[in-house]
C-alpha positions in Angstrom: 278.6 -74.6 182.0 276.5 -74.8 185.7 279.7 -74.0 187.8 280.6 -70.6 185.9 278.0 -69.2 187.3 278.4 -70.2 191.1 281.6 -68.8 190.4 281.0 -65.6 190.3 278.7 -64.7 191.9 281.0 -67.1 195.3 283.1 -63.4 194.2 280.6 -61.1 194.0 280.6 -62.3 197.5 282.9 -62.5 198.3 284.6 -58.9 197.3 281.2 -57.8 199.1 282.4 -58.6 202.0 286.0 -58.2 202.0 284.7 -54.6 200.9 282.2 -54.3 204.1 285.1 -55.1 206.0 287.3 -52.6 205.2 285.1 -49.4 205.1 284.4 -49.5 209.1 285.6 -46.8 210.7 288.7 -46.4 212.8 287.5 -46.0 216.5 287.1 -42.4 216.8 290.5 -40.1 219.3 290.6 -40.9 222.7 290.4 -37.5 224.5 292.8 -35.3 225.1 293.2 -34.3 229.4 293.0 -30.3 228.0 291.3 -29.2 225.3 294.5 -27.2 222.7 293.4 -24.8 219.7 292.2 -26.9 216.5 290.7 -29.6 219.5 287.2 -30.2 217.3 284.3 -31.2 219.4 280.6 -32.1 219.6 277.9 -29.8 221.9 274.9 -30.6 222.6 273.0 -28.5 225.2 269.3 -29.1 226.1 267.7 -27.8 229.2 267.6 -23.6 226.8 263.6 -22.6 225.3 263.3 -25.5 222.8 266.3 -26.5 222.9 269.1 -26.8 220.5 270.3 -29.4 217.9 274.2 -31.1 218.1 276.9 -29.3 216.7 280.0 -29.3 215.9 282.6 -26.1 217.0 286.5 -25.9 216.5 288.9 -24.5 219.4 290.2 -21.8 217.2 293.5 -20.1 217.0 293.4 -17.1 219.8 292.2 -20.8 221.6 287.6 -19.4 221.6 284.7 -21.6 221.2 281.6 -20.0 219.9 278.6 -20.5 222.4 275.1 -20.4 220.7 273.0 -16.5 222.5 276.6 -16.2 224.6 279.0 -15.7 222.1 282.7 -16.7 222.6 284.3 -18.4 225.2 287.3 -19.8 227.0 288.2 -23.0 226.0 292.0 -24.1 225.7 293.6 -25.7 228.2 290.6 -26.6 230.1 289.0 -30.4 230.2 286.0 -31.5 228.9 284.3 -31.7 232.3 285.7 -28.5 233.1 284.4 -26.7 229.8 280.6 -28.3 230.3 280.1 -27.4 233.5 281.6 -23.7 232.9 278.9 -23.4 229.5 276.2 -24.5 231.7 277.1 -22.0 234.2 277.3 -19.0 231.7 273.9 -19.6 230.3 272.4 -20.0 234.2 274.0 -16.5 234.8 272.9 -15.2 231.2 269.3 -16.2 232.7 268.9 -18.3 229.4 268.2 -21.3 231.6 269.4 -22.2 235.1 269.5 -26.4 234.2 270.7 -26.6 230.8 272.3 -29.5 230.5 275.8 -29.6 228.3 278.1 -32.9 227.3 280.8 -31.8 224.5 282.8 -34.6 222.5 286.1 -34.5 221.3 286.8 -36.1 218.0 289.5 -35.1 216.1 292.3 -32.5 216.3 292.9 -29.9 213.5 296.5 -29.3 212.7 297.1 -25.9 212.5 294.6 -24.7 214.7 291.7 -22.7 212.4 291.6 -18.6 212.7 287.7 -18.7 213.2 287.7 -15.8 210.3 289.1 -19.0 208.2 286.8 -21.3 209.8 283.7 -21.6 206.4 280.4 -22.6 207.6 278.9 -25.2 205.0 275.6 -27.5 204.1 274.7 -25.7 208.4 275.3 -23.1 209.5 275.9 -24.3 213.3 279.4 -27.3 211.4 283.0 -25.1 211.0 285.3 -26.1 209.3 288.4 -25.7 208.4 288.4 -23.1 204.7 291.6 -25.2 203.4 289.1 -28.6 204.2 285.7 -26.4 202.4 284.5 -28.3 199.1 285.5 -25.6 196.6 282.3 -23.4 195.4 280.1 -24.2 192.4 
């Protein structure tokens, strides 16, 4: 009767260890040389007022991203470094910050690229997702 509890404990341990390894996330995609329509980005902007929270942006079907306080900026065909520099320069030109630090991280790519009108902002208004991937309304 003693081996049964040990066997059960051993099985629980093995199943738990196996599921932990199975849930490991795949490494993020490597960033492309140039951004394209449908690319999802994580954007962090520092040096503006009290600071902005990190947010997710998607290069829409027109090749644009929405930049806080500035409106839309073309991102299609630009490298991440060029986009970061252009965003920082746009904040300086608008006199919102002379020393804005912009960090853009490539996350993934959506096919087909979403139209700006079809981006649905869920939970957090700074996190757009394509309408096809938005959860159903309650």
